[in-house]
Residue, then its C-alpha position, 0 to 999 in steps of 0.5 A: m845550730v851553731h852560734c857566734p859566742d859574741c854576736e849570736t849570728a848562726l854559722a851554718d856554712e862555710s861562708d859565715v866563717e873566715f880562715v885567716e892564715m897568721d904569720a909564723t915567723t915570730g921569734f928566732f926561727a921561722a916554724s915549719k908549719r901554718f897557723y890559722l884563725v877562724a873568725c866570725t864574718e859578721c862581727g869578727a870574733a875568733i872562732g877557733s884556731g889551729v895548725a895546718g900542714a908543713k910550709a912550701 
């Protein structure tokens, strides 16, 4: 079983984490990909991050 590193809540279902899309338009150029953050729905702690496919 996986647990949140901050609040120790069990992360057993997809509903236990929140996927938040991050704005990729910082700096001079807009990024061609979407960045996202995975957070615990109980305490909001960041669990991980990544890059999704190209923006449409």
